[in-house]
C-alpha positions, -999 to +999 in steps of 0.1 A: -730+886+546-749+854+542-730+818+548-744+787+526-747+752+546-715+734+536-732+700+522-713+669+536-699+646+512-714+615+521-690+596+496-658+576+513-644+571+478-630+594+449-645+593+421-628+594+385-642+606+355-647+581+331-666+575+300-681+546+283-718+533+272-746+514+303-777+497+296-796+486+327-831+476+341-851+493+368-866+470+388-862+443+360-879+460+330-879+474+301-841+480+290-824+515+290-791+533+278-773+559+286-737+568+296-713+564+327-697+595+335-679+591+365-669+564+386-656+548+421-661+517+440-688+525+458-712+539+428-709+559+401-725+587+381-747+578+353-763+598+323-794+578+310-809+585+279-843+592+279-854+609+314-884+589+329-893+590+362-869+579+379-872+579+418-843+575+448-844+541+463-849+525+424-829+493+423-809+492+387-791+459+373-765+478+347-738+470+324-707+492+324-680+495+297-650+515+306-617+516+286-628+481+269-638+466+308-673+457+309-691+449+345-720+438+358-733+448+389-766+458+405-768+492+420-798+516+442-803+554+430-791+576+452-793+606+439-811+622+410-795+654+401-819+684+381-799+679+352-811+641+350-778+625+360-782+597+383-760+590+416-758+551+414-746+532+449-729+500+437-746+475+458-736+433+446-703+429+421-689+398+419-647+395+439-634+392+404-650+421+393-645+442+428-607+438+417-604+447+377-633+479+393-600+482+418-573+480+390-594+502+365-599+528+392-563+529+403-557+532+364-580+564+362-565+580+391-532+575+374-546+592+340-559+621+367-526+632+388 
């Protein structure tokens, strides 16, 4: 019997399923659009509308909306899935936005429990 290696979870926060529009720029260039698929305080999974040459380490200036709340964040691509989805880590978020994001996460957690 062959055992497969167990992938270690690197996330420090649970992610919650959500939906909402996003727009983002990579390195300050061309505006891209897509949608957010899940979210936590530290990052999110996004689905860009157009598949292009994204790379781990790309920095994104991103705006996303979930439950009528809008956020502007600076992120870095940490993972690119075969599906084209991008796992991004939030690097910069204002204190006010962090509080609002925490409230949104708590709301999402209540809905999924």
